[in-house]
SEVEX-370896 format. One line per 4 residues: for each residue y, x, z of N, C-alpha, C. Coordinates in steps of 0.001 Angstrom, whole numbers. Each point is the difference from the previous one (the first is absolute). Layout:
REM residues N
Y X Z Y X Z Y X Z; ... .
//
This chain:
REM residues 471
5208 -24614 229 -1266 -153 694 -247 -1489 306; -1257 -408 -98 -330 -1384 317 -252 -125 1490; 17 -1231 462 -230 -225 1427 -1419 379 404; -908 103 -995 -1380 359 309 -216 1509 49 .
1019 784 -371 -132 1458 14 -20 505 1434; -1033 746 394 -6 572 1355 1214 905 202; 523 23 1208 1222 768 249 -189 1485 -277; -1201 517 222 -205 1439 -255 41 318 -1486 .
-119 -1023 -852 46 216 -1444 1394 -195 -585; 973 -375 803 1359 -166 -510 557 1346 -456; 731 -8 -1081 736 1193 -403 1178 204 947; 551 1196 -19 1171 272 847 1186 -843 -434 .
185 -161 -1307 1128 -797 -475 -145 -1454 435; -1227 -527 -27 -218 -1378 437 214 -146 1507; -431 995 764 200 -59 1451 1485 -19 348; 759 866 -634 1429 67 316 701 -1314 -330 .
-370 -617 -1107 591 -1289 -355 -379 -1063 1034; -1254 38 457 -441 -956 1019 702 238 1335; 242 1260 340 743 308 1229 1432 -530 -102; 619 180 -1156 1381 -471 -173 102 -1518 174 .
-1034 -703 -487 2 -1465 103 -513 -470 1356; -434 918 829 -605 -309 1296 -1274 -822 -156; -693 221 -1137 -1286 -663 -225 -1148 759 656; 204 1286 193 -1014 839 626 645 902 1035 .
-815 431 953 435 952 1018 -760 1303 -164; 665 1139 193 -729 1273 -37 -1179 46 963; 95 -712 1110 -1090 24 974 -1251 -654 -571; 147 -1172 -620 -1192 -647 -549 -569 794 -1180 .
874 675 -734 -476 828 -1114 -807 1192 528; 522 687 986 -707 1153 557 -1312 -433 641; -23 -1140 649 -1257 -490 574 -1032 -232 -1097; 428 -569 -1123 -912 -234 -1118 -524 1322 -558 .
895 982 -148 -408 1305 -516 -993 669 948; 284 -50 1292 -890 635 977 -1376 -669 18; -26 -1313 -102 -1283 -699 -38 -784 372 -1252; 725 145 -1117 -646 372 -1254 -537 1427 68 .
764 898 579 -466 1378 172 -1260 24 865; -6 -810 1041 -1150 -43 900 -1273 -401 -749; 147 -880 -996 -1160 -425 -783 -481 1097 -950; 929 778 -544 -315 988 -1039 -326 1391 544 .
638 392 1070 103 1413 343 -1341 681 275; -942 -722 569 -1294 620 271 -644 508 -1282; 259 -687 -1108 -555 408 -1286 871 1032 -703; 1326 -168 57 896 840 -806 358 1326 645 .
183 -1 1323 437 1214 714 1277 570 -627; 977 -875 -195 1255 398 -643 1093 339 990; -146 -397 1259 1111 115 946 -181 1128 1004; 1137 464 495 70 987 1072 1145 -449 900 .
-188 115 1299 1019 -440 959 366 -1473 -202; -1011 -827 -123 221 -1444 -63 255 -492 1423; 1248 -418 264 399 -413 1355 635 -1379 -82; -815 -1061 115 507 -1361 -191 1197 -352 879 .
-23 393 1251 1104 -389 881 1317 642 -412; -67 1238 -464 1219 668 -454 544 -682 -1257; -908 -391 -906 435 -708 -1206 618 -1346 363; -607 -702 926 545 -1302 421 1340 156 703 .
157 1074 757 1282 261 647 1105 173 -1042; -289 759 -1057 982 166 -1081 274 -1338 -693; -1050 -798 -189 161 -1289 -669 859 -953 824; -169 21 1303 816 -872 857 1475 389 -73 .
268 1297 -36 1388 446 -120 589 -445 -1334; -814 107 -1050 463 -458 -1317 237 -1502 -10; -908 -742 604 155 -1459 65 1321 -382 659; 331 700 1085 1258 -285 694 1204 286 -895 .
-71 1076 -786 1112 312 -904 149 -1069 -1077; -1107 -448 -569 76 -1048 -1024 519 -1308 589; -394 -289 1231 491 -1237 640 1511 46 214; 522 1200 228 1457 156 157 704 90 -1348 .
-799 84 -1088 593 200 -1319 536 1393 -186; -638 995 690 472 1374 -40 -1136 979 -295; -678 -134 -1158 -1036 989 -323 609 1390 -63; -774 1000 436 569 1347 130 -93 812 -1283 .
-765 -495 -981 -153 776 -1228 -759 -763 -1051; -250 675 -1116 -575 -653 -1176 -1460 -385 158; -674 523 1029 -1426 -298 184 -288 -607 1365; 983 -600 632 -165 -464 1377 -1166 -975 126 .
-976 388 829 -1134 -862 286 -1150 103 -978; 109 854 -1014 -1060 107 -1007 -1038 1028 479; -1281 -339 -36 -1031 951 431 -89 1198 -937; -198 1182 578 -140 1225 -783 -1033 893 670 .
-755 736 -804 -836 1076 527 545 1322 -515; -239 1063 758 541 1321 -309 -1139 1012 29; -100 797 -1040 -1063 994 -82 67 959 1182; -1161 403 453 -106 794 1225 829 1283 -26 .
196 623 -1191 724 1269 -59 1510 -166 -112; 493 -1232 88 1442 -246 85 309 -216 1480; 688 942 597 176 9 1454 710 -1252 498; -522 -536 1099 666 -1078 734 149 467 1441 .
1184 -129 517 365 598 1293 -975 -411 1105; -471 1013 724 -879 -234 1133 -1461 -120 -353; -324 0 -1297 -1388 -204 -419 -637 1307 -445; -1293 185 296 -702 1201 -479 -182 -51 -1507 .
-35 1180 -624 -157 90 -1451 -1085 1038 -303; -1259 -413 6 -1098 951 -171 -238 465 -1435; 708 -580 -970 -164 373 -1409 -1422 -213 -496; -639 -1023 550 -1304 -398 -484 -1144 918 374 .
241 987 851 -1042 990 281 -138 296 1484; -1207 310 407 -243 434 1373 441 1440 224; 385 685 -1074 392 1398 127 1374 208 607; 822 -1031 51 1353 154 532 72 -392 1475 .
1080 395 634 358 -533 1316 1016 -1107 -271; -376 -1252 162 898 -1105 -393 1155 -198 978; 999 878 -141 1170 -89 875 812 -1242 -330; 699 -502 992 809 -1202 -211 1310 362 -702 .
328 -786 -998 1211 256 -779 1240 -252 847; 986 865 -144 1232 -136 785 1023 -927 -659; -224 -334 -1269 942 -873 -713 -716 -670 -1155; 569 -1093 -472 -506 -634 -1213 322 887 -1203 .
-964 197 -889 297 613 -1290 918 -935 -787; 727 519 -999 974 -836 -709 -520 -1356 -485; -1175 -90 -666 -431 -1333 -453 -234 -970 1154; -591 489 1084 -232 -864 1157 1313 -424 635 .
955 922 56 1305 -326 583 704 -1089 -802; -47 113 -1333 663 -1007 -839 -657 -1368 164; -1327 -41 78 -694 -1275 172 336 -626 1347; 53 832 1036 331 -517 1335 1431 -527 30 .
930 750 -581 1399 -442 -30 156 -1319 -764; -850 -215 -999 72 -1225 -796 -673 -1188 687; -607 240 1168 -587 -1097 767 -1458 -275 -284; -642 816 -846 -1416 -230 -292 -830 140 1277 .
-1060 -787 84 -892 30 1158 -1194 890 -331; -130 1131 700 -1124 887 -256 -1257 -572 634; -921 -415 -850 -1250 -579 474 -943 1102 464; -72 1084 -762 -871 1114 347 336 1169 -907 .
-588 1162 302 -53 1103 -948 -1263 -209 -853; -122 755 -1085 -1183 -133 -846 -687 1347 -181; -1286 -53 -273 -856 1181 27 137 858 -1251; -426 1249 134 54 973 -1092 -1106 1031 201 .
-394 745 -1038 -1009 1054 140 592 1274 596; -862 961 277 430 1258 614 1141 648 -778; 1111 179 675 1191 656 -555 542 -689 -1253; -472 -1184 -294 450 -700 -1201 -448 654 -1283 .
-1055 807 44 -396 781 -1168 -1236 -548 -709; -261 -1298 150 -1081 -649 -729 499 -1300 -616; -540 -368 -1148 264 -1326 -582 -1078 -961 483; -138 -98 1294 -1099 -715 631 429 -425 1395 .
-760 -922 586 269 -418 1370 -863 730 1005; -613 1104 -414 -878 764 878 827 902 913; -278 -67 1298 810 723 986 -871 417 1169; 295 1181 566 -699 415 1220 590 -662 1238 .
1200 -569 -114 667 -634 1143 -147 -1520 -29; 275 -602 -1150 -49 -1460 -139 -1373 -458 -480; -405 -1226 336 -1202 -561 -624 179 -89 -1515; -1099 -30 -723 29 -19 -1458 673 -1263 -514 .
1120 154 -735 710 -1145 -570 -733 -501 -1235; 25 -1330 -210 -722 -636 -1101 969 -781 -889; -497 -327 -1184 769 -764 -970 -334 -1483 164; 982 -877 233 -311 -1420 231 -618 -702 -1203 .
170 544 -1204 -633 -608 -1180 -1507 233 -5; -443 1082 629 -1418 336 95 -131 1013 1126; -598 -418 1095 -52 846 1188 -875 1237 -179; -710 85 -1122 -756 1210 -293 865 1044 -703 .
1236 -385 -348 879 878 -775 1159 516 858; 581 1108 -452 1156 577 682 1273 -756 -355; 966 -57 914 1318 -500 -375 809 1067 -726; -530 1230 -41 782 1119 -506 782 649 1118 .
811 979 -349 786 686 996 1030 898 -661; 841 632 757 -182 43 1442 598 -1195 743; 746 -859 -712 541 -1202 658 -1080 -1080 16; -1119 354 641 -1203 -823 -53 180 -1321 743 .
345 94 1291 141 -1208 793 1101 -905 -511; 1082 594 -508 1125 -801 -491 -414 -854 -1188; -735 593 -945 -433 -755 -1179 -981 -1098 379; -955 336 866 -968 -1005 443 706 -1133 742 .
969 358 844 732 -1005 764 788 -933 -914; 621 559 -1032 776 -825 -922 -897 -972 -746; -1130 492 -503 -902 -861 -760 -640 -1065 879; -251 336 1267 -668 -938 907 961 -987 637 .
1310 261 -75 965 -939 551 418 282 1426; 134 1290 348 517 362 1324 1528 -106 -23; 533 -1106 -490 1427 -145 -194 395 513 -1371; 1293 -152 -365 422 291 -1369 447 1425 -292 .
457 745 1014 650 1284 -256 -783 1149 625; -180 1063 -800 -739 1170 448 657 1223 -616; -42 1111 710 600 1220 -536 -993 1141 120; -83 799 -1082 -865 1161 -27 745 1204 -524 .
-733 1078 -235 582 1228 -543 -848 478 -1172; 564 934 -781 -633 392 -1266 432 1414 -346; -986 895 -178 301 1363 -425 -689 342 -1321; -969 -849 -400 -683 211 -1267 -597 -1288 -552 .
283 -1103 714 -523 -1300 -403 -357 -889 1169; 369 387 1211 -481 -668 1209 578 -1385 253; 1043 -391 -734 438 -1402 -22 -688 -743 -1141; 53 606 -1191 -430 -715 -1209 -1505 -126 -119 .
-757 1020 368 -1451 -86 -129 -578 -1120 870; 296 -42 1302 -520 -1120 785 570 -1346 -430; 1247 -18 -468 557 -1258 -510 -823 -497 -1178; -325 906 -927 -802 -384 -1160 -1375 -489 387 .
-631 679 941 -1364 -361 387 -49 -1245 878; 1117 -362 612 38 -1207 829 748 -1157 -663; 480 189 -1223 600 -1094 -740 1383 -407 440; 719 892 699 1337 -331 487 1050 731 -841 .
1255 -122 392 1088 681 -682 547 1098 900; 332 1133 -597 660 1064 757 909 793 -914; 1129 409 529 948 856 -708 104 1339 710; -321 1076 -734 344 1345 472 1395 275 -531 .
1000 19 866 1370 171 -486 258 1410 -534; 1142 159 -671 469 1337 -345 60 842 1268; -357 1276 -122 34 862 1179 1389 -37 631; 49 -275 1297 1269 -29 715 664 -1357 34 .
-515 -982 -747 613 -1328 25 -188 -655 1359; -1170 206 590 -291 -485 1350 -77 1221 911; 984 213 850 -43 1162 885 -1266 6 856; -536 1200 211 -1245 151 745 91 1277 821 .
-759 50 1083 2 1182 865 -1419 201 512; -651 1148 -284 566 1154 -703 -62 -157 -1517; 1023 528 -713 -51 3 -1460 -914 1114 -493; -531 -183 -1194 -915 995 -574 -37 -231 -1506 .
-284 1040 -756 -22 -110 -1457 -860 -1173 -456; 628 -946 -681 -727 -1138 -554 -248 -1132 962; 315 151 1284 -365 -1008 999 1002 -1145 1; -512 -1220 -82 845 -1187 -7 -607 -1068 898 .
854 -829 562 -438 -1204 710 413 -1203 -832; -808 -1050 41 343 -1160 -804 -706 -1257 461; 413 -1136 -563 -557 -1300 395 -1376 -251 -591; -789 -787 715 -1294 -483 -459 -52 -1487 328 .
-7 -821 -1015 148 -1440 174 -874 -741 -1002; -55 -1305 148 -734 -811 -972 859 -363 -1206; 1308 50 143 898 -411 -1075 1065 1048 -254; 508 4 -1222 1112 891 -335 1231 -372 813 .
218 -1292 196 1173 -458 748 50 601 1394; -1137 34 675 -10 540 1363 235 1502 14; -473 708 -1025 295 1434 -71 1481 245 -248; 608 -818 -872 1437 126 -246 786 -263 1281 .
-448 -983 772 650 -304 1277 -105 1182 951; -1166 614 86 -156 1160 870 881 1155 -432; 158 186 -1324 814 1107 -482 1464 -135 418; 489 -1217 173 1372 -184 495 191 699 1334 .
-1066 0 799 56 562 1351 -402 1471 2; -1111 318 -668 -546 1353 58 884 1041 -660; 811 -416 -964 817 963 -753 1307 354 691; 247 -552 1171 1223 353 734 -70 1456 450 .
1143 669 154 2 1455 202 -474 437 1377; -458 1252 67 -387 628 1262 127 1508 -180; 825 638 810 301 1417 -166 -1182 911 302; -1043 -523 619 -1130 853 363 -796 462 -1216 .
132 -695 -1123 -728 382 -1211 876 926 -835; -321 1286 18 792 996 -737 -170 -128 -1503; -969 -816 -454 -250 -194 -1422 431 -1384 -474; 665 -752 868 360 -1372 -373 1128 -7 -1030 .
7 -1043 -821 1052 -175 -990 1269 -484 673; 1166 279 -571 1227 -618 517 -162 -1516 -42; 446 -660 1028 -200 -1454 39 689 -659 -1186; -712 -934 -588 506 -735 -1158 -189 -1490 233 .
1026 -785 -214 -121 -1449 103 -727 -511 -1241; -1182 -504 197 -826 -500 -1098 -222 -1492 211; 108 -771 -1057 -155 -1462 93 -1489 -340 4; -676 325 1103 -1439 -232 91 -349 -1471 -215 .
917 -897 353 -273 -1430 -166 22 -438 -1468; 335 921 -893 -11 -319 -1431 -1279 498 -669; -1074 57 769 -1291 456 -534 -589 -984 -1010; 381 -1280 81 -610 -1028 -851 928 -334 -1154 .
-209 653 -1124 782 -270 -1204 -845 -701 -1060; -1189 -463 409 -856 -739 -905 -696 886 -1019; -804 -630 -838 -744 754 -1011 900 462 -1140; 1174 -615 -136 926 428 -1037 464 1428 177 .
-97 528 1219 382 1383 279 -816 977 -846; -1215 -405 -388 -892 897 -719 345 135 -1476; 750 -948 -531 250 -25 -1436 733 1266 -452; -631 721 -915 613 1201 -555 -246 1267 779 .
-586 -107 1197 -295 1212 775 -1068 823 -713; 152 1307 56 -1001 903 -563 -904 478 1131; -1261 -383 -74 -944 267 1079 -1114 906 -503; -227 1099 701 -1100 892 -320 -1276 -475 669 .
-1087 8 -739 -1309 -397 523 -879 1242 83; -295 420 1222 -814 1200 220 -1373 -419 503; -1025 205 -796 -1351 -437 341 -901 1146 449; 468 1228 -143 -739 1164 486 942 854 831 .
-493 482 1133 853 805 875 113 1444 -471; -984 472 -747 1 1397 -431 -755 904 948; -489 -559 1103 -744 768 987 -824 -964 832; -966 543 703 -762 -825 931 -979 -936 -679 .
-311 -1085 698 -1025 -939 -433 478 -872 -1156; -931 -381 -855 308 -873 -1129 240 -1431 484; 819 -724 -732 285 -1395 333 -1235 -850 -297; -402 -810 951 -1181 -838 -178 318 -1186 -920 .
-1017 -509 -708 247 -1031 -1018 720 -1247 507; -354 -506 1171 650 -1219 482 1477 249 313; 298 1172 507 1397 354 260 752 117 -1325; -595 673 -954 619 171 -1316 323 -1349 -633 .
-940 -931 58 207 -1320 -603 1142 -753 676; 80 100 1329 1060 -706 728 1379 562 -326; 123 1313 -116 1286 622 -308 413 -330 -1431; -935 30 -915 323 -345 -1387 424 -1456 -122 .
-607 -873 786 421 -1403 14 1427 -119 530; 310 752 1042 1366 -8 543 988 476 -1054; -357 1033 -751 884 513 -1048 277 -1073 -1044; -1017 -778 -348 205 -1078 -980 958 -1058 536 .
-68 -279 1293 938 -962 601 1431 513 -100; 192 1289 219 1339 578 -160 470 -141 -1445; -878 268 -940 366 -118 -1411 354 -1440 -354; -769 -940 494 271 -1409 -290 1345 -444 569 .
453 674 1048 1300 -323 600 1150 726 -689; -297 784 -1039 1061 643 -766 198 1467 261; -818 608 866 117 1440 235 -650 761 -1156; 469 1207 -225 -577 890 -1009 -918 964 735 .
-1295 -178 -178 -985 802 720 -590 1034 -943; 130 1263 370 -511 1087 -817 -876 911 845; -1029 575 -603 -882 882 777 729 1252 472; -339 426 1188 538 1236 569 -1174 939 249 .
38 1156 -626 -1081 969 168 -11 535 1427; -1153 340 524 -49 552 1358 817 1281 100; 672 183 1118 827 1199 197 -455 843 1182; -849 -548 841 -577 797 1084 -1105 893 -557 .
-279 1098 697 -1127 865 -335 -831 234 1259; -1229 414 -192 -845 301 1156 593 1159 803; 666 924 -689 645 1117 705 1076 -505 953; 778 -978 -441 1030 -576 870 -633 -656 1224 .
-1002 -830 -232 -643 -713 1108 -648 984 962; -701 1001 -541 -662 978 862 1016 825 790; 1127 325 -624 1014 772 705 553 -740 1199; 335 -1275 -191 503 -797 1123 -1071 -152 1070 .
-1231 -251 -431 -1120 -120 936 -136 1271 837; 12 1174 -653 -199 1245 739 1173 317 926; 1202 -410 -380 1141 191 898 -170 -845 1256; -390 -1251 -182 -226 -876 1158 -1166 501 845 .
-1014 577 -648 -1109 585 770 513 1106 921; 848 879 -537 507 1102 804 865 -514 1144; 841 -1008 -284 804 -584 1076 -895 -529 1110; -1065 -719 -387 -898 -574 1000 -836 1081 682 .
-355 1046 -740 -729 1114 605 832 640 1111; 1282 171 -242 887 572 1023 110 -943 1197; 98 -1309 -272 75 -978 1095 -1272 41 846; -1151 34 -641 -1263 -6 749 -218 1319 731 .
494 1101 -571 -151 1307 655 771 50 1318; 993 -842 135 794 -27 1232 -684 -783 1114; -1076 -718 -327 -716 -791 1001 -984 874 765; -340 -426 1195 -1099 655 713 -1301 -300 -737 .
-1003 848 125 -1287 -292 -655 -547 -1369 361; 174 -394 1261 -517 -1308 429 737 -1138 -704; 1317 138 -125 778 -1035 -672 -308 -31 -1501; -95 1153 -601 -278 44 -1430 -1338 -660 -318 .
-961 166 893 -1330 -573 -226 21 -1519 -36; 1073 -609 526 107 -1462 27 556 -564 -1299; 622 847 -818 560 -442 -1279 -1138 -349 -950; 225 -959 -874 -1035 -371 -966 -564 1234 -690 .
-1315 142 -77 -587 1169 -678 496 162 -1436; 212 -1099 -705 497 57 -1376 1350 699 -58; 893 -341 943 1325 626 49 -132 1471 376; -889 308 942 -201 1397 367 -471 826 -1192 .
-987 -511 -733 -527 739 -1152 1068 178 -1068; 750 -1057 -242 1064 41 -1002 1052 1042 375; 477 -58 1242 1062 910 432 -483 1442 55; -1180 210 545 -482 1369 175 -412 652 -1312 .
-134 -794 -1065 -299 602 -1298 1169 845 -500; 1174 -145 626 1169 792 -390 112 1313 767; -936 246 907 122 1155 897 127 1330 -748; -661 109 -1144 16 1271 -706 1082 130 -1049 .
900 -958 -90 1043 78 -1024 976 1132 303; 383 720 -1029 991 1064 154 1413 -570 -141; 972 815 370 1389 -426 -154 336 -395 -1436; -329 841 -999 269 -386 -1388 -708 -1286 -412 .
-1202 -229 506 -711 -1236 -331 697 -1220 594; 481 125 1229 726 -1113 620 1291 -277 -762; 704 1066 -381 1243 -184 -748 -270 -674 -1340; -1055 421 -698 -341 -603 -1289 -369 -1467 171 .
-716 -293 1082 -364 -1396 261 1249 -830 288; 888 532 843 1202 -745 382 902 -256 -1218; -17 907 -962 853 -169 -1172 -376 -1223 -822; -1182 -542 214 -426 -1175 -757 729 -1271 434 .
587 -4 1187 841 -1138 382 1169 -129 -976; 655 1117 -279 1153 -31 -900 -438 -225 -1445; -1123 595 -381 -511 -225 -1351 -300 -1477 -227; -531 -643 1008 -281 -1439 -90 1285 -791 -123 .
989 380 777 1295 -683 -61 587 81 -1408; 20 1193 -562 579 181 -1331 -766 -807 -1052; -1324 23 95 -819 -714 -989 218 -1506 95; 102 -526 1218 178 -1449 180 1352 -451 -546 .
1055 705 338 1339 -379 -458 84 71 -1511; -556 1062 -578 41 173 -1448 -794 -1106 -715; -1168 -335 514 -838 -1014 -642 607 -1395 98; 672 -281 1105 558 -1344 218 1357 -201 -670 .
645 1089 -385 1388 -87 -496 184 -986 -1154; -932 -102 -980 234 -923 -1117 -141 -1478 363; -483 -295 1201 -329 -1374 369 896 -510 1125; 194 -1318 10 704 -617 1128 -908 -44 1233 .
-1272 -313 -239 -995 -89 1074 -1340 457 -553; -897 366 897 -1348 408 -385 -996 -812 815; -1009 -537 -681 -1060 -721 701 -1319 744 -187; -879 -151 989 -1289 689 -12 -891 -648 1045 .
-1279 366 33 -786 -378 1182 598 648 1244; -122 -667 1127 338 661 1261 -1075 1026 334; -1239 -398 -177 -1144 887 241 -1002 -199 -1122; -824 999 -278 -950 -149 -1103 -1190 -893 309 .
-165 -392 1273 -1146 -821 392 435 -1022 1042; -780 -1069 173 279 -922 1101 -433 610 1330; 187 -739 1074 -328 507 1331 -1450 454 79; -216 1135 669 -1321 599 130 -553 -270 1397 .
-1153 533 308 -674 -279 1271 864 399 1196; 31 -863 1001 897 180 1143 -245 1293 750; -1254 416 90 -311 1163 838 270 1319 -687; 350 -24 -1287 262 1244 -708 1437 480 228 .
209 1297 170 1360 515 160 786 13 -1306; -710 72 -1128 644 14 -1313 -1000 -519 -1021; 451 -369 -1201 -950 -513 -990 -1098 993 -366; 321 1300 -11 -1004 1006 -353 -891 376 1182 .
467 -258 1217 -687 417 1227 -250 1505 -1; 926 739 -600 -145 1449 -139 1291 665 481; -34 746 1126 1225 617 513 588 1060 -918; -759 447 -1004 537 957 -963 519 -692 -1255 .
-165 -1317 -89 581 -810 -1082 545 -1289 625; 942 145 917 394 -1153 817 1058 -903 -621; 751 495 -977 1181 -720 -481 -121 -405 -1466; -1208 -171 -475 -226 -278 -1418 456 -1397 -406 .
432 -805 969 401 -1388 -266 1515 -198 64; 796 1050 245 1438 -190 203 844 461 -1191; -653 227 -1135 713 529 -1164 1097 -898 -529; -118 -1307 201 1040 -922 -463 1149 -138 998 .
-277 210 1280 1011 -260 1032 794 1233 405; -670 1155 163 657 1164 597 1176 534 -804; 22 -87 -1344 1150 596 -697 1332 -613 396; 21 -1280 367 1269 -651 320 494 347 1401 .
-898 510 846 474 575 1266 777 1273 -275; -503 815 -910 632 1283 -279 1270 -159 -839; 25 -964 -902 1186 -213 -836 1047 -856 700; -338 -526 1180 908 -794 832 322 -1360 -624 .
-807 -446 -952 238 -1279 -661 -579 -1154 815; 631 -1174 -74 -584 -1166 651 -1218 -488 -774; -1017 -449 720 -1209 -515 -638 -627 -1042 915; -472 -1081 -601 -570 -1108 758 -1418 -271 -456 .
-754 -685 845 -1305 -528 -403 12 -1502 207; -484 -728 -1020 -65 -1459 59 -1353 -430 -554; -571 -1037 580 -1315 -430 -461 81 -567 -1418; -968 391 -852 16 -474 -1384 -1330 -590 -437 .
-955 -120 910 -1279 -574 -376 -1064 303 1032; -1228 -351 -343 -1113 156 928 -1235 479 -769; -857 723 691 -1280 373 -583 -940 -1206 21; -1136 134 -668 -988 -1086 33 -454 -281 1425 .
33 1022 847 -397 -173 1400 1132 -564 856; 1167 -223 -589 1107 -604 733 923 972 700; -72 1286 -349 896 981 613 1303 91 -783; 1143 125 674 1297 93 -686 120 1282 -821 .
863 -67 -1018 304 1151 -857 1518 173 -30; 470 1190 320 1439 253 88 587 533 -1287; 1165 -528 -353 825 507 -1104 1152 784 600; 184 1253 -419 1145 781 465 1169 -160 -971 .
1191 -208 566 1243 -110 -772 946 1069 513; 341 968 -843 896 1094 396 1301 -100 -769; 1099 356 649 1316 -1 -627 638 1366 72; 1186 106 -552 729 1264 71 509 225 1421 .
231 1242 321 472 364 1335 1242 -808 370; 6 -516 1197 1057 -801 612 -25 -1476 -424; -809 -368 -1005 28 -1388 -472 -1022 -857 747; 90 -4 1301 -918 -783 827 145 -1494 -282 .
1224 -462 -142 214 -1424 -260 -636 -402 -1328; 107 845 -1007 -612 -304 -1284 -1509 -162 108; -644 855 801 -1446 -124 188 -328 -1333 669; 805 -400 966 -202 -1313 619 179 -1118 -1027 .
980 118 -867 261 -1044 -998 -1140 -112 -1009; -520 1142 -458 -1154 -34 -903 -1222 -563 732; -161 389 1254 -1118 -501 797 74 -1516 156; 1196 -504 278 157 -1451 147 -271 -711 -1323 .
446 574 -1096 -273 -609 -1300 -1502 -64 -244; -710 1075 333 -1446 -24 -185 -663 -977 957; 527 -117 1196 -527 -964 967 40 -1413 -581; 1045 -283 -800 128 -1308 -640 -924 -134 -1215 .
-283 1114 -655 -800 -20 -1224 -1499 21 244; -431 650 1043 -1421 289 168 -830 -1276 156; -1281 147 -210 -912 -1121 134 18 -526 1436; -414 -1259 200 -36 -543 1364 -806 892 938 .
521 178 1203 -651 859 980 -1028 -774 814; -1040 689 383 -1019 -619 842 538 -186 1421; -550 -961 739 435 -165 1397 -224 1285 785; 858 233 985 -183 1165 854 -1312 -114 757 .
-643 1121 294 -1308 -58 657 79 -673 1371; -1042 -719 331 -66 -714 1260 -1077 620 881; 271 43 1273 -968 528 943 -1190 -946 74; -1201 574 -54 -1224 -799 53 -324 -316 1459 .
-125 -1277 288 -259 -420 1375 -1343 539 484; -40 448 1250 -1245 485 589 -847 -1184 439; -1305 123 -190 -905 -1080 410 -281 83 1484 .
//
């Protein structure tokens, strides 16, 4: 980092090096981040539980540890935001909706606990849509989250606030969750990097089929740094993998890592919305960069079907219908109407219909593993379109066709494979375009290594969006 780089724009790796040299203090860094958030937040609405004094208190404790030469962990003094649905002790967790009773969490969820133990300074929680069931920043509880690249556009979701915060510079480290694309979709639409780890690589509570927590950062290096901490074990996750010592710091093997790799290029999801021309052009350009670096890029036919997507959609509808049925009529009326319509459309499903729908989770898993088997990695669009209008709950704005944009992302939740989104270009209007990089199950480090190689290969990136001064 240059001396002219604002402190809120420092990467986590640069901050830690500056702390070691005693060139910077966590207190001055947190003050810079808080001032920057104050300038942006009225427009972005990315934060929840923003408590400057609490953040400064943590920063002062970190400063004292660095002055003694006794940092408490790998992230001591580094600013971090945590998605609202990752419990932090003593804090309410409304799940993005007015329909819940936001009880205070009795303990940190595993990702929050690992970040706290590593010394990270929690600047704030970040916003999400109702129950995390939208790829949008629309919420009945939180103000509407916006995309810093264009305030008329959505940051995506459900890790809406986290993606917006990362792109806007609310510090370097952010964590979100993903059950069908909720890390990668907003990462793609906000031009940042995110890794959805192999299922169970990052312990989470509560665990659920396909649900993962992962880093959201501006650089691959910072995500690799977060994985050192987030992947530590926690017995509360009944689906977590046995702990494995992984050399996360070996994420940077250069572009030579790509030589000879067999990479599948998937340009059609097989279901949902068609890929828009600007997205298609950006992904094809990325594929050519891989080829120029020595990778063998071959087309991969779509393996998802509309039946698979609809089955998963209808299963989630029934789950949400049961959740909403447990609310009082007054509470249910506060939930976003789009979510109510979507969930209640499952009211007439029979037992055999629910079972048939649920079976599509496994069908998707089998199809994804089988299709990816011939390849070392698979690349595709993260989403078929760039960011859409901020006020829309989904690209279709149709509660009966709500998930037509997740055909590229959702299969890797079900197959438990690691998958990342990295920026690979921009539309004519200046909106980011995400490239998804998926690897074989358990090969999280490999996905980071391919991501870093592409980070070195890709065209020069545009400056991060700047807040427009008010007159």
